[in-house]
Each structure stands twice: as C-alpha cells, then as structure tokens.
N, C-alpha and C positions, 0 to 999 in steps of 0.2 A: 675366203671363208669363213662364218660365224663358228667358234667350237659349239660342241653339243654343252649344254648347262646339266646338271644332274635333276635338274627338273625334267627338260626335255627327253633324259634320258630313261626316267622313272614313267613318261609318259609311254614310252615304246615300249619300256617292259611291262606295264600292266597290259597293255594292250597285245601283246604275244605271248602274255601267260605266264614269261620268264621271271615277272616280279616275286619274291621271297617274302612272303604274311604272315607275321606273328601274329597271334590270337592270346591273349593274356587273359588269364583265367578259361578254365573249360568244364563250368556248369552249365545249366541251363542255358545259357545265352552262348557263350563261348563256343562249346562242342559243336553245336549246330551249325553255327556260323563257319568254325574250321573245317566241316565235313564239305561245305557248301563250296567254297572256294576250293579246297584240295578237288573237290567232285568236278570244279570248270577246269581241273589243268594247272592249277599254282601249285609252289611247292610250299606247304603251311608248317609251320612251329608251334606247335601249343605249349603256353607257359604256363605251371602250377604250381602252388604251394603244397599241395596234398600230393604224394610219394605214392600213398595205395591208389591213387585215381590214376597219375600221371602211368604207373606200371600196368594198371589193365587197361588202358587205351591203347596201350603198346602192344599189348596183347590181343589187339580187336576187339574188346570186351566192351561195351557200353551199359554203363548202370543208366539210361536216359531213356525214357520209351521212344524220346521222338527220333531216336536216332538209333534205328537196331545195329545192331551188332552185323550183320550180313551188310549193312551200307558202310559201317566201319572198317573192318577188318579188310577187304578189297583196297581200301588206300592207304593202308598202315603196312601192308604188304606190297605196294607196288611202288612206298617210298615218298608218296605225293604228302603223306600226312605223319607225323612224329611229334611225341608229347615229350617234354623235358620241365624237370621240378627246378623251381628258383626257391631259394630262403623268405622264409616271408618276412622278415625283417635283416633287409642286406646289412652284414657284415663286415667290419673295416677291414678283415683279414685281405692281403694283397691275391691271397689264393680265390679267395670268393668273387672282390674285386674286376679279377680278371676274366673268371666265368662269366659274370654278367655282362662285363666288355664285350668280349668275344660274342658272346650270343644274342645280342640284339644288334649290334655292330652287322652283323651279317645280314639283316633283315631290313627288305625295302621299305613295307607298309607293318604298321605296328596297330595293334585294335585291341584297346583296354574295355575289357569285360568282367571286371572284377564287382564282386556284392557293393551294395553301398547300403545299408542298413542303419537305425535309428538307433540315436542310445537311450538311456532309460530317458534321460531326460526329456527324449521326444527331440532333439539336438543332430543333426544329420554327421554322421559319422563318414568321413571318408578316407581312413586309415587305409582301407585296401589300395586306393586308389595312390595315396601318397607311396605307399611301400613299395608299390609297380614303376611309379616315376624312377624312384632310385635309382631301382636296377636302370632302367631306360636311359636315364640319362650319364649313368658310364659308360652307355656305346653307344651315345646320340652319335651321327656322323651327317654332312651335308649332303641334300635332296632324298630323306626318309623322309615318309610319310606318317604322321602319329595322329589316331583318331580314338577319342574318347567317347564310348556307348555305354557307359552305365550311369543309370537314372541319379539326377543328382541337380542341384540347385542354379538356378542362372547368373552365369559370371565364373561358375566354377573352373570353366575351360582357358579364361583368359586371367583369372586371380590367381589360382593355382598352379596349373598345366603350364602356362606360359613363363613364369618366373620361374618355377623348378628345371624346366627344358633349357631355359637361357642361361642357367649356372655352368652350362657346360660350354659358354663362349659361342653359343650359336646363336642366330637370330631369329625368332619363328618370323616367318612368314618370307622370309627371304634365303636364307639358310637351308630352314627344313622348314615344314609344313604342318599346320596343326587345325585340326578340327572337331567339332562335334555330331556325330551323328545317334540319336536315341534308337536300342533296341526297340523293337517291337513284336519279340516272339510271344506266341501263348500257349504254355505247353499243355499236351493232349490235345489242340484243335487240327485233326488232319485237314479239315478242308481248307486251312490256313499256312499253306507251309511256308517257310521264311523267304522263299525267292519270290513269292508272289506277294507278299508284303511291302507297301510302297517305302522307300527307304526316305527317312527326313537327312538331310546335309547343310551342315554351317559352317563355313571355314572361316580362318582369322582374316584373310583375304582375297579376295578375289580366285586367286590362282590356288589356296588353299582348297577352296570351293571346289574348284574345276576338279582337280585332283583327286579330292574326297568322292565326288559325284562319277568320273572315268573310273573309278576301283568298282565301285558299288554297283555299275554298270553292268561290269562282266558277270553278274552272279544275281541282279534283282532285276526284275522286269520295269520295277518303274523307280524313279530318285528323283525327289524332289530338292530343288536345293532351296532355303532362305539365307535372310540378308547375313547372321552371325551367329557364332554359336551361343551367343545367349537366344535368340530368337529360337535355336534347335533344342535346347535344353528347356526353354518353356512349350515348347511344341510338348512333349514329354508328359512333362507335369498336367500341363490340361489335363489331356487324354485321359491319364488316371484320377486327377482331379473329379473331372466329370463324372464319371463311373462313381467314385465314392459320395460326392454329394448327391447323387440321384438315389444309389443303393440307401444313401443314409431315409431321403425322404419315403422311400419304399418300407424302409424297417420302422418309421415313425407311423407311417401308413398303418404297419399289421399292429401296433401297440395300441393305434387308436381304433382301430376296429376288433380288435380282443373286449377294449372297455364296451363299445358298441355291440357286443356277441354279432359280428359281420366274420363274412369268411373272406378275409385279405385277398386269397389267391383267385376266387371267384369274383370279386371287383377288380383287380388287374386285366384278369382277361377279359370280363366285358370292356373295359376301357379301351383295350389294345384293338378291338375289331373296328375302330375309327381309322379310316386310312388315311389320317392326315394328323399334324398336330400333337403326335401324342407316342412315344416311345417307351416299352414296356422296361421296365426295372423290377427286380422281384426283392423280397426280404428272406433272410436266411439268421442263421443262429450267429454272425459276425462273419467280419470281413479276414481274410486270407492271404497269403502267398506273399511274394517279395516286390511288389508293387502297389496294389490300390492302400493297402492298411500304412504303407509307410510314404508313398511318393507324397502324396497334399501336404504332410507335415513339412518336407523339404521346402517348400511354396511358401507354406503359413509362415516360416521359421525365417525364411529371406527377407518376406515382407514385412515380420515386426522390426529386422534389422532395418529395414529401410524406413521406420515409422511408420506402416499400414498395418491394420489390421483385418484378416481373413477372417472375417465371421462366420460367413458360411462353410468354409473348409474347418474351422473349428466346431460348428455345432453338428455338423455331419461326422467328425470324428467322433465325438461326444456321445450321439445317438447309436451309431456304428457300435462304438465300443460296451456299451448296455448291454447290447443283445445277448453275450453269453449269460449276465443275469438272468435275462427276462426267461430264458430256455430254461434256466435251474427252478426258476418260479412255475412254468408249465408242468415241471418233472414232479414240482410237490403239489400241485393241482391233480396231475395223473396217478400218482400214490393214494391222494385222498379218497379216490374213490374208489379204493379198496382196501381205506381204513388203514394206511400205512403211512409210515414216514419216509423222507430221503435215509436218515439215520439207518441204517443195519440191511437196507435195502440193497437186493440186486440187481442192479441198471446196465443192461448191454447197449453200448455205442456200437451203431451202425456208421463207419467212415468217420478216417479221422486225417484222410488229405485234407488240405485245404480248399479244392475241389475235386468233380467227378472225373474217375477214370486218369487222376494222375498218383504219382508216390511220393510228391512235395508235400511236406508237415509244414514248412514255415509258415509262421505266424495263424498254423490253423485255430481256428475257434475252439477245434474239440480240446486243444492242450489245455486251455483254461476251462473249459467244463469241466473235463474230468479233474483239476484241481479244485475246483469249486463244489463237486459231488463229491471228493476224496475226505474235501474239508469237512464237510456237514457229514461224515458217517456214513455215506453209502460204499457198497462194494461192488467197484466200477472193472468191468471187461469192455473189450473191444472185438470188433472184425472188422477187418480192413484188410484184403488180397492185395492191395498196393502198396501195405506197410505191414510186414509181418512182425516186425520189432518196434516198439517205443518206449521212450522216457520221459517221463512227465513231473517233475519235480523231486530227480533223484529215484524214483521206483520205477523199476524194469517193466514193460508190459509185455505181451505177445499175444498175437490175433489169435482169435480164439476159432474155430471151425464154426460153421454155421448150418447143424445138422436139422433135420425136419422136426427136433423137439425140443431144438434151442431156445426160442422164443418162449415154451413152456414153463421151462425152469427158471426164468426171470419175473423179476415180478414189475420191469419196466422197462421197455423199448424205446432206444432215444435215436432218431434218424437226425446224424448230422452230416455225411457227405451220401450223396445219391449216387455211387456208383453203380452203373447199368448192369452191372454181374450178380448183383443181388436178387433175391426172390421177393421181394417185396410181400407179395402175395400170403405167400407159406407163411410171412414174418406175421402178416395179420393175422393170420387165422390161427395163429397158437399162441403170440404174446398176451396176456392180461391185460394190459395198457399199453401202448404207445404215443409216443411225442413226435409227432412228422414236421421238421423245420424248414422239410426241401420239398414239400408239396407230392415226394415220390408215392403216396398213393394217391395218386389222383386217379378218378375214373375207377378204384373198388369197390366193386359190388355187395361184396360184405356189408355186415354190418359194422357200422361205422359210431357207435356211441363208445369203443372202447380206445377212438384215435382222436387225437388232441394235434392240435396244429398251432404257429405262433398266434 
C-alpha cells in the first residue's frame, strides 16, 4: 500500500480544516483574509512587522473598518487566530533565524499579503515580498503551499519567489507548492465581502494550482484557475489598468467639458442611460488607494523591459496625475469670483481619504492638493471623520469639527472625498464658494452660482 505523500497529506488537512494557515502582512488585505480562514475553523497565524498592529490584533481590536472588533475578538479568544511580529529585515543573528524557521516551518499554507508600492522612479518596489521570502525560506519544509497575493508584475512568482525559495534546497512543484492568487478586496465595500469575490489562482504546476484552488474553496464561493502564475498576475493588472484607463478618459472628458462650458456629470449620466455598449466611469480630483494609481505602472514597467511601449497606460497616468493641478485651477477660479487669491485664503477640504467611507489615505489626491495649496500660501484645514489626523509634507494636521457655521468662516470649501456622513446641503447653504470634485451636490436645489465642478 503506497505511503501518503506530503501533498496528499496537505489535501486531507485542508479538507478537514486542520491545516495551519500563515498570513504574512495584516493590513487591508491580510487581516480580512486571516479572519475569513479563522472563521472557517482553520488555525491561523498572522505575521506582521508592525508591533503596535500585532498587539492591537491580539487584544481583539481591529483598526480596519471591514473587520469589526466584534468579529475579530472571538477568533482571538478561541485561539483560531493570533498575530506574531517578525523583523522587517531578518537579521543574521542565530536567535532570529531560529525564531523565523520555527514560526514558518509550523505552517502548512503560507499566503503573502504585503504591500507592493512604486519607487519614486515609478519602478516596482517588491522589497516587502523579498523580506517576507527571507523569513519563509528559513523555515520551508516539504509539502508546504506558498501563495503570493500581493499585486505585482507578470513573472514575479517564477522569477523571484521560485529561485529564492529553492535556495532552501527544496524544489518548487515537487517538494513544495507555489502559486499566485491576486487579492481582490475592495475596502469599504459591504456589498462584496471577500468570500463572495471569485478567486483566481495560477500555480507553477497543475498540482500547485489544484492545491491552491482547494484551499480557497474552503472560504470563497467561486475559485477560477488559470494556466500559470504569470496569467494570474496579469489578470490583476488588467483589472486595475482597465479602471485607470477608463477613469483617465473620464478625467480627460471633464477637462474637455470645462473648455466647452458643459457639465461633465450631466454628459456621463445621459450616456449611461444607454442599456448596452457603455459603462459609466466618473472623473475626480485624482487617483488614490493602493491599487489603481500603482498597478498599471507595474505592467508598463514590465512591458518596457520586454521592448513594448504601453502607450494607453502611460497616457492615462499622465491625465490622472494632472487632475490635482486642475483642481487647484478650479479653486483659483472660485476665489476669483470673490476677488480673492489662493495666497492668504482659508480653504476647507472635505474628505482626505482616497475614496468615500474609508480611512485609507494611501496615494490620496487630497495629499497633493493640500501640498499644492500650501505652496501657494493658502491656510488649509480639513474635515474627515474617518481620518482624525494627517501629516502632509511634515506638517501635522487635525480634522476640524463641521459646525453649522463652519462654511461661512472659510473663503472656499473644496470637496475632495464624498463621505456619506457629511451634510453637503448645509455646507452649500453656508459656504461662500464651493469646488465640488465628486458631484456630491448633485440634486442640490439651492442657488448653484457659488458651486463650481470639475
């Protein structure tokens, strides 16, 4: 009778929920995934470099709105989920090596959910992935499944992960399993919880794909397999490049409509009445978040390295990147109506998160807008219930309260993020002039002479 192999044993562990799951990175992607696996009955260990975050999670407290503390705390108390701090750059000290080796060798499945930002040169920064791999490689053992979820350029799994992990002496695809499955979490979107979003998986071998698919099938309704890690990596970049390019078109339309003295929101809404062949995208003050402003440049960088010029991607990036400057121009237009200049004017910004109803300020256009306004001499304040404190260019700011007369003591109110908790009609009645970059005042029935849009 044949002996069980590490692979067949992992099959059984996944199916009976005895597989130990490691989630590397406990941010907006990693923590919801850790909670999802723990809630399904798996023993989950989350690894993160941030000691404050680790301690907070182990107290059952969540800093992420998509993971309520009332959901997290019982999983911590039951022992199904725990958080462990790992050093950001593994040190050569024997004690650190032993700690990492023990921590990761105890795991059956390891999911990497670390940030992948851009460098200032707009080249991919995969240093967080590399740091995670150093720790994982030290404890890699036969039969483990390693899955990268961090968004990256096509080829990362095979060109970076595979050789680094094979430095352990084990061979990917036979001794251990390797796959890529892009994260698809949409922060602040209660209509699409992680378990309802189809998961795409691409493994190094058919066996790798099968195991990765089996793992996610325990917690996600639909799992779609593709032919390779490169294909799965490309899927994620297509999704966000699609949005970036179409938002770029909407932003360019907004700039054009401004020249034509047309309302871009009216144009898009009317076009959206067509029941086929049109999908509405909307302009805004610029792109923000951890995906759309970053991911397309991962793809264009990889394209350039293979002798291909991704012109649509680069052009969309230029248009989207210009929008904060256009917003400043609209603020100047608004103040001119009051015979004022930006220099010395009091400007209140409503919303600094990158999108409505979240606390995430990564790549938020509000950061550049605040910087540009301050450069021109404006006295800038902001209101955002989701972001009580903010640092821009080394200057520490605190969200101000929005009182009934707040708008009246400002020279201009600038709506950058349309959080639903704000009483925009109150602002419209009291502010001397408003620049609305999100169409938040759509349907406002008062006088609109003092309201400017994109």
